[in-house]
mmCIF file of the N, C-alpha and C atoms, coordinates in Angstrom:
data_MODEL
# 
_entry.id   MODEL 
# 
loop_
_atom_site.group_PDB 
_atom_site.id 
_atom_site.type_symbol 
_atom_site.label_atom_id 
_atom_site.label_alt_id 
_atom_site.label_comp_id 
_atom_site.label_asym_id 
_atom_site.label_entity_id 
_atom_site.label_seq_id 
_atom_site.pdbx_PDB_ins_code 
_atom_site.Cartn_x 
_atom_site.Cartn_y 
_atom_site.Cartn_z 
_atom_site.occupancy 
_atom_site.B_iso_or_equiv 
_atom_site.pdbx_formal_charge 
_atom_site.auth_seq_id 
_atom_site.auth_comp_id 
_atom_site.auth_asym_id 
_atom_site.auth_atom_id 
_atom_site.pdbx_PDB_model_num 
ATOM 1   N N  . UNK A 1 1  ? 0.680  -1.216 0.054  1.00 0.00 ? 1  UNK A N  1 
ATOM 2   C CA . UNK A 1 1  ? 0.015  0.010  -0.015 1.00 0.00 ? 1  UNK A CA 1 
ATOM 3   C C  . UNK A 1 1  ? 0.799  1.251  0.239  1.00 0.00 ? 1  UNK A C  1 
ATOM 4   N N  . UNK A 1 2  ? 0.343  2.184  -0.868 1.00 0.00 ? 2  UNK A N  1 
ATOM 5   C CA . UNK A 1 2  ? 1.103  3.458  -0.838 1.00 0.00 ? 2  UNK A CA 1 
ATOM 6   C C  . UNK A 1 2  ? 0.936  4.392  0.276  1.00 0.00 ? 2  UNK A C  1 
ATOM 7   N N  . UNK A 1 3  ? 2.012  5.132  1.134  1.00 0.00 ? 3  UNK A N  1 
ATOM 8   C CA . UNK A 1 3  ? 1.711  5.911  1.996  1.00 0.00 ? 3  UNK A CA 1 
ATOM 9   C C  . UNK A 1 3  ? 0.817  7.105  1.755  1.00 0.00 ? 3  UNK A C  1 
ATOM 10  N N  . UNK A 1 4  ? -0.109 7.580  2.721  1.00 0.00 ? 4  UNK A N  1 
ATOM 11  C CA . UNK A 1 4  ? -0.792 8.784  2.198  1.00 0.00 ? 4  UNK A CA 1 
ATOM 12  C C  . UNK A 1 4  ? -0.012 9.939  2.831  1.00 0.00 ? 4  UNK A C  1 
ATOM 13  N N  . UNK A 1 5  ? -0.056 11.161 2.017  1.00 0.00 ? 5  UNK A N  1 
ATOM 14  C CA . UNK A 1 5  ? 0.602  12.271 2.436  1.00 0.00 ? 5  UNK A CA 1 
ATOM 15  C C  . UNK A 1 5  ? -0.397 12.891 3.684  1.00 0.00 ? 5  UNK A C  1 
ATOM 16  N N  . UNK A 1 6  ? 0.280  12.947 4.802  1.00 0.00 ? 6  UNK A N  1 
ATOM 17  C CA . UNK A 1 6  ? -0.335 13.869 5.801  1.00 0.00 ? 6  UNK A CA 1 
ATOM 18  C C  . UNK A 1 6  ? 0.202  15.162 6.024  1.00 0.00 ? 6  UNK A C  1 
ATOM 19  N N  . UNK A 1 7  ? -0.888 16.181 5.847  1.00 0.00 ? 7  UNK A N  1 
ATOM 20  C CA . UNK A 1 7  ? -0.497 17.610 6.472  1.00 0.00 ? 7  UNK A CA 1 
ATOM 21  C C  . UNK A 1 7  ? -0.064 17.652 7.860  1.00 0.00 ? 7  UNK A C  1 
ATOM 22  N N  . UNK A 1 8  ? 0.900  18.448 8.152  1.00 0.00 ? 8  UNK A N  1 
ATOM 23  C CA . UNK A 1 8  ? 1.055  18.618 9.369  1.00 0.00 ? 8  UNK A CA 1 
ATOM 24  C C  . UNK A 1 8  ? -0.006 19.672 9.985  1.00 0.00 ? 8  UNK A C  1 
ATOM 25  N N  . UNK A 1 9  ? -0.186 19.575 11.359 1.00 0.00 ? 9  UNK A N  1 
ATOM 26  C CA . UNK A 1 9  ? -1.314 20.545 11.741 1.00 0.00 ? 9  UNK A CA 1 
ATOM 27  C C  . UNK A 1 9  ? -0.560 21.641 12.357 1.00 0.00 ? 9  UNK A C  1 
ATOM 28  N N  . UNK A 1 10 ? 0.407  21.617 12.799 1.00 0.00 ? 10 UNK A N  1 
ATOM 29  C CA . UNK A 1 10 ? 1.416  22.790 13.222 1.00 0.00 ? 10 UNK A CA 1 
ATOM 30  C C  . UNK A 1 10 ? 2.300  23.327 11.992 1.00 0.00 ? 10 UNK A C  1 
ATOM 31  N N  . UNK A 1 11 ? 2.409  24.436 11.700 1.00 0.00 ? 11 UNK A N  1 
ATOM 32  C CA . UNK A 1 11 ? 3.378  25.004 10.852 1.00 0.00 ? 11 UNK A CA 1 
ATOM 33  C C  . UNK A 1 11 ? 4.197  26.034 11.293 1.00 0.00 ? 11 UNK A C  1 
ATOM 34  N N  . UNK A 1 12 ? 5.361  26.170 10.703 1.00 0.00 ? 12 UNK A N  1 
ATOM 35  C CA . UNK A 1 12 ? 6.236  27.144 11.110 1.00 0.00 ? 12 UNK A CA 1 
ATOM 36  C C  . UNK A 1 12 ? 5.944  28.510 10.502 1.00 0.00 ? 12 UNK A C  1 
ATOM 37  N N  . UNK A 1 13 ? 5.931  29.685 11.117 1.00 0.00 ? 13 UNK A N  1 
ATOM 38  C CA . UNK A 1 13 ? 5.658  31.086 10.502 1.00 0.00 ? 13 UNK A CA 1 
ATOM 39  C C  . UNK A 1 13 ? 6.620  32.142 10.564 1.00 0.00 ? 13 UNK A C  1 
ATOM 40  N N  . UNK A 1 14 ? 6.994  33.145 10.070 1.00 0.00 ? 14 UNK A N  1 
ATOM 41  C CA . UNK A 1 14 ? 7.957  33.959 10.133 1.00 0.00 ? 14 UNK A CA 1 
ATOM 42  C C  . UNK A 1 14 ? 7.017  35.076 10.441 1.00 0.00 ? 14 UNK A C  1 
ATOM 43  N N  . UNK A 1 15 ? 7.394  36.024 11.544 1.00 0.00 ? 15 UNK A N  1 
ATOM 44  C CA . UNK A 1 15 ? 6.639  37.027 12.024 1.00 0.00 ? 15 UNK A CA 1 
ATOM 45  C C  . UNK A 1 15 ? 7.541  38.456 11.450 1.00 0.00 ? 15 UNK A C  1 
ATOM 46  N N  . UNK A 1 16 ? 7.208  39.370 10.985 1.00 0.00 ? 16 UNK A N  1 
ATOM 47  C CA . UNK A 1 16 ? 7.983  40.609 10.642 1.00 0.00 ? 16 UNK A CA 1 
ATOM 48  C C  . UNK A 1 16 ? 7.482  41.780 11.099 1.00 0.00 ? 16 UNK A C  1 
ATOM 49  N N  . UNK A 1 17 ? 8.330  42.836 11.714 1.00 0.00 ? 17 UNK A N  1 
ATOM 50  C CA . UNK A 1 17 ? 7.840  44.062 12.299 1.00 0.00 ? 17 UNK A CA 1 
ATOM 51  C C  . UNK A 1 17 ? 7.490  44.887 11.106 1.00 0.00 ? 17 UNK A C  1 
ATOM 52  N N  . UNK A 1 18 ? 6.299  45.487 11.405 1.00 0.00 ? 18 UNK A N  1 
ATOM 53  C CA . UNK A 1 18 ? 5.435  46.204 10.429 1.00 0.00 ? 18 UNK A CA 1 
ATOM 54  C C  . UNK A 1 18 ? 5.920  47.445 10.277 1.00 0.00 ? 18 UNK A C  1 
ATOM 55  N N  . UNK A 1 19 ? 6.587  48.306 11.552 1.00 0.00 ? 19 UNK A N  1 
ATOM 56  C CA . UNK A 1 19 ? 7.155  49.691 11.307 1.00 0.00 ? 19 UNK A CA 1 
ATOM 57  C C  . UNK A 1 19 ? 8.381  49.410 10.720 1.00 0.00 ? 19 UNK A C  1 
ATOM 58  N N  . UNK A 1 20 ? 9.385  48.418 10.966 1.00 0.00 ? 20 UNK A N  1 
ATOM 59  C CA . UNK A 1 20 ? 10.534 48.283 10.303 1.00 0.00 ? 20 UNK A CA 1 
ATOM 60  C C  . UNK A 1 20 ? 10.438 48.381 8.817  1.00 0.00 ? 20 UNK A C  1 
ATOM 61  N N  . UNK A 1 21 ? 9.507  47.640 8.476  1.00 0.00 ? 21 UNK A N  1 
ATOM 62  C CA . UNK A 1 21 ? 9.391  47.399 7.116  1.00 0.00 ? 21 UNK A CA 1 
ATOM 63  C C  . UNK A 1 21 ? 8.916  48.883 6.386  1.00 0.00 ? 21 UNK A C  1 
ATOM 64  N N  . UNK A 1 22 ? 8.597  49.600 7.165  1.00 0.00 ? 22 UNK A N  1 
ATOM 65  C CA . UNK A 1 22 ? 8.045  50.962 6.497  1.00 0.00 ? 22 UNK A CA 1 
ATOM 66  C C  . UNK A 1 22 ? 9.200  51.911 6.440  1.00 0.00 ? 22 UNK A C  1 
ATOM 67  N N  . UNK A 1 23 ? 10.029 51.885 7.802  1.00 0.00 ? 23 UNK A N  1 
ATOM 68  C CA . UNK A 1 23 ? 11.199 52.858 7.396  1.00 0.00 ? 23 UNK A CA 1 
ATOM 69  C C  . UNK A 1 23 ? 12.567 52.083 7.305  1.00 0.00 ? 23 UNK A C  1 
ATOM 70  N N  . UNK A 1 24 ? 12.536 50.909 6.576  1.00 0.00 ? 24 UNK A N  1 
ATOM 71  C CA . UNK A 1 24 ? 13.767 50.404 6.421  1.00 0.00 ? 24 UNK A CA 1 
ATOM 72  C C  . UNK A 1 24 ? 14.735 50.971 5.340  1.00 0.00 ? 24 UNK A C  1 
ATOM 73  N N  . UNK A 1 25 ? 14.236 52.274 4.572  1.00 0.00 ? 25 UNK A N  1 
ATOM 74  C CA . UNK A 1 25 ? 15.083 52.991 3.983  1.00 0.00 ? 25 UNK A CA 1 
ATOM 75  C C  . UNK A 1 25 ? 15.744 54.079 4.461  1.00 0.00 ? 25 UNK A C  1 
ATOM 76  N N  . UNK A 1 26 ? 15.481 54.416 5.770  1.00 0.00 ? 26 UNK A N  1 
ATOM 77  C CA . UNK A 1 26 ? 16.105 55.314 6.561  1.00 0.00 ? 26 UNK A CA 1 
ATOM 78  C C  . UNK A 1 26 ? 17.209 54.642 7.161  1.00 0.00 ? 26 UNK A C  1 
ATOM 79  N N  . UNK A 1 27 ? 18.222 55.535 7.525  1.00 0.00 ? 27 UNK A N  1 
ATOM 80  C CA . UNK A 1 27 ? 19.640 55.234 8.475  1.00 0.00 ? 27 UNK A CA 1 
ATOM 81  C C  . UNK A 1 27 ? 19.290 54.928 9.820  1.00 0.00 ? 27 UNK A C  1 
ATOM 82  N N  . UNK A 1 28 ? 18.221 55.363 10.317 1.00 0.00 ? 28 UNK A N  1 
ATOM 83  C CA . UNK A 1 28 ? 17.880 54.844 11.801 1.00 0.00 ? 28 UNK A CA 1 
ATOM 84  C C  . UNK A 1 28 ? 17.698 53.425 11.888 1.00 0.00 ? 28 UNK A C  1 
ATOM 85  N N  . UNK A 1 29 ? 17.116 52.830 10.909 1.00 0.00 ? 29 UNK A N  1 
ATOM 86  C CA . UNK A 1 29 ? 16.766 51.380 11.166 1.00 0.00 ? 29 UNK A CA 1 
ATOM 87  C C  . UNK A 1 29 ? 17.813 50.817 10.664 1.00 0.00 ? 29 UNK A C  1 
ATOM 88  N N  . UNK A 1 30 ? 18.408 49.745 11.390 1.00 0.00 ? 30 UNK A N  1 
ATOM 89  C CA . UNK A 1 30 ? 19.779 49.127 11.008 1.00 0.00 ? 30 UNK A CA 1 
ATOM 90  C C  . UNK A 1 30 ? 19.173 47.441 10.611 1.00 0.00 ? 30 UNK A C  1 
ATOM 91  N N  . UNK A 1 31 ? 18.069 47.458 10.706 1.00 0.00 ? 31 UNK A N  1 
ATOM 92  C CA . UNK A 1 31 ? 17.774 45.934 10.313 1.00 0.00 ? 31 UNK A CA 1 
ATOM 93  C C  . UNK A 1 31 ? 16.220 45.585 10.225 1.00 0.00 ? 31 UNK A C  1 
ATOM 94  N N  . UNK A 1 32 ? 15.823 44.679 9.948  1.00 0.00 ? 32 UNK A N  1 
ATOM 95  C CA . UNK A 1 32 ? 14.238 44.300 10.107 1.00 0.00 ? 32 UNK A CA 1 
ATOM 96  C C  . UNK A 1 32 ? 14.198 43.249 10.959 1.00 0.00 ? 32 UNK A C  1 
ATOM 97  N N  . UNK A 1 33 ? 13.333 43.389 11.938 1.00 0.00 ? 33 UNK A N  1 
ATOM 98  C CA . UNK A 1 33 ? 13.153 42.389 13.029 1.00 0.00 ? 33 UNK A CA 1 
ATOM 99  C C  . UNK A 1 33 ? 12.051 41.365 12.785 1.00 0.00 ? 33 UNK A C  1 
ATOM 100 N N  . UNK A 1 34 ? 12.641 39.866 12.952 1.00 0.00 ? 34 UNK A N  1 
ATOM 101 C CA . UNK A 1 34 ? 11.585 38.820 12.725 1.00 0.00 ? 34 UNK A CA 1 
ATOM 102 C C  . UNK A 1 34 ? 11.790 37.859 13.933 1.00 0.00 ? 34 UNK A C  1 
ATOM 103 N N  . UNK A 1 35 ? 10.639 37.391 14.104 1.00 0.00 ? 35 UNK A N  1 
ATOM 104 C CA . UNK A 1 35 ? 10.454 36.131 15.181 1.00 0.00 ? 35 UNK A CA 1 
ATOM 105 C C  . UNK A 1 35 ? 10.116 35.019 14.165 1.00 0.00 ? 35 UNK A C  1 
ATOM 106 N N  . UNK A 1 36 ? 10.369 33.873 14.764 1.00 0.00 ? 36 UNK A N  1 
ATOM 107 C CA . UNK A 1 36 ? 9.833  32.458 14.278 1.00 0.00 ? 36 UNK A CA 1 
ATOM 108 C C  . UNK A 1 36 ? 9.136  31.487 15.200 1.00 0.00 ? 36 UNK A C  1 
ATOM 109 N N  . UNK A 1 37 ? 8.006  31.383 14.988 1.00 0.00 ? 37 UNK A N  1 
ATOM 110 C CA . UNK A 1 37 ? 7.114  30.701 15.846 1.00 0.00 ? 37 UNK A CA 1 
ATOM 111 C C  . UNK A 1 37 ? 6.137  29.831 14.910 1.00 0.00 ? 37 UNK A C  1 
ATOM 112 N N  . UNK A 1 38 ? 5.402  29.011 15.715 1.00 0.00 ? 38 UNK A N  1 
ATOM 113 C CA . UNK A 1 38 ? 4.537  27.919 15.130 1.00 0.00 ? 38 UNK A CA 1 
ATOM 114 C C  . UNK A 1 38 ? 2.978  28.369 15.321 1.00 0.00 ? 38 UNK A C  1 
ATOM 115 N N  . UNK A 1 39 ? 2.130  27.834 14.604 1.00 0.00 ? 39 UNK A N  1 
ATOM 116 C CA . UNK A 1 39 ? 0.730  27.879 14.523 1.00 0.00 ? 39 UNK A CA 1 
ATOM 117 C C  . UNK A 1 39 ? 0.065  26.736 14.017 1.00 0.00 ? 39 UNK A C  1 
ATOM 118 N N  . UNK A 1 40 ? -1.155 26.645 14.584 1.00 0.00 ? 40 UNK A N  1 
ATOM 119 C CA . UNK A 1 40 ? -2.005 25.529 14.240 1.00 0.00 ? 40 UNK A CA 1 
ATOM 120 C C  . UNK A 1 40 ? -2.977 26.236 13.046 1.00 0.00 ? 40 UNK A C  1 
ATOM 121 N N  . UNK A 1 41 ? -2.701 25.380 11.767 1.00 0.00 ? 41 UNK A N  1 
ATOM 122 C CA . UNK A 1 41 ? -3.380 25.737 10.545 1.00 0.00 ? 41 UNK A CA 1 
ATOM 123 C C  . UNK A 1 41 ? -4.865 25.666 10.628 1.00 0.00 ? 41 UNK A C  1 
ATOM 124 N N  . UNK A 1 42 ? -5.204 24.914 11.517 1.00 0.00 ? 42 UNK A N  1 
ATOM 125 C CA . UNK A 1 42 ? -6.784 24.625 11.542 1.00 0.00 ? 42 UNK A CA 1 
ATOM 126 C C  . UNK A 1 42 ? -7.452 25.687 12.243 1.00 0.00 ? 42 UNK A C  1 
ATOM 127 N N  . UNK A 1 43 ? -6.845 25.889 13.369 1.00 0.00 ? 43 UNK A N  1 
ATOM 128 C CA . UNK A 1 43 ? -7.343 27.154 14.492 1.00 0.00 ? 43 UNK A CA 1 
ATOM 129 C C  . UNK A 1 43 ? -7.339 28.413 13.896 1.00 0.00 ? 43 UNK A C  1 
ATOM 130 N N  . UNK A 1 44 ? -6.125 28.417 13.487 1.00 0.00 ? 44 UNK A N  1 
ATOM 131 C CA . UNK A 1 44 ? -5.867 30.038 12.882 1.00 0.00 ? 44 UNK A CA 1 
ATOM 132 C C  . UNK A 1 44 ? -5.606 29.936 11.310 1.00 0.00 ? 44 UNK A C  1 
ATOM 133 N N  . UNK A 1 45 ? -6.469 29.897 10.432 1.00 0.00 ? 45 UNK A N  1 
ATOM 134 C CA . UNK A 1 45 ? -6.295 29.894 8.843  1.00 0.00 ? 45 UNK A CA 1 
ATOM 135 C C  . UNK A 1 45 ? -5.948 30.885 8.384  1.00 0.00 ? 45 UNK A C  1 
ATOM 136 N N  . UNK A 1 46 ? -6.228 32.218 8.813  1.00 0.00 ? 46 UNK A N  1 
ATOM 137 C CA . UNK A 1 46 ? -5.796 33.565 8.610  1.00 0.00 ? 46 UNK A CA 1 
ATOM 138 C C  . UNK A 1 46 ? -4.194 33.826 8.950  1.00 0.00 ? 46 UNK A C  1 
ATOM 139 N N  . UNK A 1 47 ? -3.796 34.934 8.460  1.00 0.00 ? 47 UNK A N  1 
ATOM 140 C CA . UNK A 1 47 ? -2.658 35.272 8.877  1.00 0.00 ? 47 UNK A CA 1 
ATOM 141 C C  . UNK A 1 47 ? -2.463 35.823 10.399 1.00 0.00 ? 47 UNK A C  1 
ATOM 142 N N  . UNK A 1 48 ? -1.339 35.341 10.957 1.00 0.00 ? 48 UNK A N  1 
ATOM 143 C CA . UNK A 1 48 ? -1.065 35.599 12.255 1.00 0.00 ? 48 UNK A CA 1 
ATOM 144 C C  . UNK A 1 48 ? -0.644 36.982 12.612 1.00 0.00 ? 48 UNK A C  1 
ATOM 145 N N  . UNK A 1 49 ? -1.195 37.761 13.799 1.00 0.00 ? 49 UNK A N  1 
ATOM 146 C CA . UNK A 1 49 ? -0.787 38.943 13.966 1.00 0.00 ? 49 UNK A CA 1 
ATOM 147 C C  . UNK A 1 49 ? -0.602 39.163 15.329 1.00 0.00 ? 49 UNK A C  1 
ATOM 148 N N  . UNK A 1 50 ? 0.774  39.666 15.851 1.00 0.00 ? 50 UNK A N  1 
ATOM 149 C CA . UNK A 1 50 ? 0.919  39.566 17.263 1.00 0.00 ? 50 UNK A CA 1 
ATOM 150 C C  . UNK A 1 50 ? 1.888  40.988 17.688 1.00 0.00 ? 50 UNK A C  1 
ATOM 151 N N  . UNK A 1 51 ? 1.427  41.380 18.812 1.00 0.00 ? 51 UNK A N  1 
ATOM 152 C CA . UNK A 1 51 ? 2.569  42.386 19.248 1.00 0.00 ? 51 UNK A CA 1 
ATOM 153 C C  . UNK A 1 51 ? 3.383  41.962 20.105 1.00 0.00 ? 51 UNK A C  1 
ATOM 154 N N  . UNK A 1 52 ? 4.854  42.449 19.721 1.00 0.00 ? 52 UNK A N  1 
ATOM 155 C CA . UNK A 1 52 ? 5.989  41.844 20.540 1.00 0.00 ? 52 UNK A CA 1 
ATOM 156 C C  . UNK A 1 52 ? 6.892  43.033 20.199 1.00 0.00 ? 52 UNK A C  1 
ATOM 157 N N  . UNK A 1 53 ? 8.105  42.585 21.130 1.00 0.00 ? 53 UNK A N  1 
ATOM 158 C CA . UNK A 1 53 ? 9.182  43.916 21.226 1.00 0.00 ? 53 UNK A CA 1 
ATOM 159 C C  . UNK A 1 53 ? 10.024 43.788 20.090 1.00 0.00 ? 53 UNK A C  1 
ATOM 160 N N  . UNK A 1 54 ? 10.184 45.130 19.527 1.00 0.00 ? 54 UNK A N  1 
ATOM 161 C CA . UNK A 1 54 ? 11.194 45.115 18.301 1.00 0.00 ? 54 UNK A CA 1 
ATOM 162 C C  . UNK A 1 54 ? 12.631 45.551 19.012 1.00 0.00 ? 54 UNK A C  1 
ATOM 163 N N  . UNK A 1 55 ? 13.644 45.180 18.534 1.00 0.00 ? 55 UNK A N  1 
ATOM 164 C CA . UNK A 1 55 ? 14.892 45.733 19.147 1.00 0.00 ? 55 UNK A CA 1 
ATOM 165 C C  . UNK A 1 55 ? 15.197 46.762 18.268 1.00 0.00 ? 55 UNK A C  1 
ATOM 166 N N  . UNK A 1 56 ? 15.046 47.055 17.188 1.00 0.00 ? 56 UNK A N  1 
ATOM 167 C CA . UNK A 1 56 ? 15.485 48.115 16.151 1.00 0.00 ? 56 UNK A CA 1 
ATOM 168 C C  . UNK A 1 56 ? 14.486 49.310 16.588 1.00 0.00 ? 56 UNK A C  1 
ATOM 169 N N  . UNK A 1 57 ? 13.166 49.198 16.674 1.00 0.00 ? 57 UNK A N  1 
ATOM 170 C CA . UNK A 1 57 ? 12.457 50.184 17.317 1.00 0.00 ? 57 UNK A CA 1 
ATOM 171 C C  . UNK A 1 57 ? 12.303 50.619 18.718 1.00 0.00 ? 57 UNK A C  1 
ATOM 172 N N  . UNK A 1 58 ? 12.853 49.737 19.422 1.00 0.00 ? 58 UNK A N  1 
ATOM 173 C CA . UNK A 1 58 ? 13.003 49.769 21.045 1.00 0.00 ? 58 UNK A CA 1 
ATOM 174 C C  . UNK A 1 58 ? 11.545 50.147 21.508 1.00 0.00 ? 58 UNK A C  1 
ATOM 175 N N  . UNK A 1 59 ? 10.461 49.387 21.054 1.00 0.00 ? 59 UNK A N  1 
ATOM 176 C CA . UNK A 1 59 ? 9.255  49.616 21.536 1.00 0.00 ? 59 UNK A CA 1 
ATOM 177 C C  . UNK A 1 59 ? 8.436  48.178 21.017 1.00 0.00 ? 59 UNK A C  1 
ATOM 178 N N  . UNK A 1 60 ? 7.322  47.775 21.635 1.00 0.00 ? 60 UNK A N  1 
ATOM 179 C CA . UNK A 1 60 ? 6.448  47.139 21.331 1.00 0.00 ? 60 UNK A CA 1 
ATOM 180 C C  . UNK A 1 60 ? 5.677  47.365 19.784 1.00 0.00 ? 60 UNK A C  1 
ATOM 181 N N  . UNK A 1 61 ? 5.590  46.613 19.046 1.00 0.00 ? 61 UNK A N  1 
ATOM 182 C CA . UNK A 1 61 ? 5.131  46.782 17.711 1.00 0.00 ? 61 UNK A CA 1 
ATOM 183 C C  . UNK A 1 61 ? 4.248  45.753 17.183 1.00 0.00 ? 61 UNK A C  1 
ATOM 184 N N  . UNK A 1 62 ? 3.565  45.736 16.101 1.00 0.00 ? 62 UNK A N  1 
ATOM 185 C CA . UNK A 1 62 ? 2.803  44.596 15.585 1.00 0.00 ? 62 UNK A CA 1 
ATOM 186 C C  . UNK A 1 62 ? 3.704  43.999 14.609 1.00 0.00 ? 62 UNK A C  1 
ATOM 187 N N  . UNK A 1 63 ? 3.486  42.487 14.761 1.00 0.00 ? 63 UNK A N  1 
ATOM 188 C CA . UNK A 1 63 ? 4.380  41.800 13.961 1.00 0.00 ? 63 UNK A CA 1 
ATOM 189 C C  . UNK A 1 63 ? 3.284  40.893 13.162 1.00 0.00 ? 63 UNK A C  1 
ATOM 190 N N  . UNK A 1 64 ? 3.479  40.912 11.659 1.00 0.00 ? 64 UNK A N  1 
ATOM 191 C CA . UNK A 1 64 ? 2.641  40.198 10.736 1.00 0.00 ? 64 UNK A CA 1 
ATOM 192 C C  . UNK A 1 64 ? 3.211  39.058 10.017 1.00 0.00 ? 64 UNK A C  1 
ATOM 193 N N  . UNK A 1 65 ? 2.608  38.056 9.961  1.00 0.00 ? 65 UNK A N  1 
ATOM 194 C CA . UNK A 1 65 ? 2.899  36.840 9.330  1.00 0.00 ? 65 UNK A CA 1 
ATOM 195 C C  . UNK A 1 65 ? 3.325  37.095 7.671  1.00 0.00 ? 65 UNK A C  1 
ATOM 196 N N  . UNK A 1 66 ? 4.290  36.587 7.349  1.00 0.00 ? 66 UNK A N  1 
ATOM 197 C CA . UNK A 1 66 ? 4.988  36.794 6.088  1.00 0.00 ? 66 UNK A CA 1 
ATOM 198 C C  . UNK A 1 66 ? 5.423  35.405 5.141  1.00 0.00 ? 66 UNK A C  1 
ATOM 199 N N  . UNK A 1 67 ? 5.093  35.697 4.177  1.00 0.00 ? 67 UNK A N  1 
ATOM 200 C CA . UNK A 1 67 ? 5.090  34.353 2.995  1.00 0.00 ? 67 UNK A CA 1 
ATOM 201 C C  . UNK A 1 67 ? 6.588  34.215 3.140  1.00 0.00 ? 67 UNK A C  1 
ATOM 202 N N  . UNK A 1 68 ? 6.802  32.658 2.925  1.00 0.00 ? 68 UNK A N  1 
ATOM 203 C CA . UNK A 1 68 ? 8.234  32.252 2.705  1.00 0.00 ? 68 UNK A CA 1 
ATOM 204 C C  . UNK A 1 68 ? 8.728  32.186 1.542  1.00 0.00 ? 68 UNK A C  1 
# 
């Protein structure tokens, strides 16, 4: 019998700071802050959005899921 391909329930996602992306062309921002986490694809089918600390902005900002 052939093995069935099973999709993983938990997937790895990359969260990117929204304020660093907007001002990435400025000299003040030395980089784009990103976090890696996991989400359950069945409970949260939409894009994940969290508030986390950005070390480049030095404050809590909104992080959105980006496509790989």
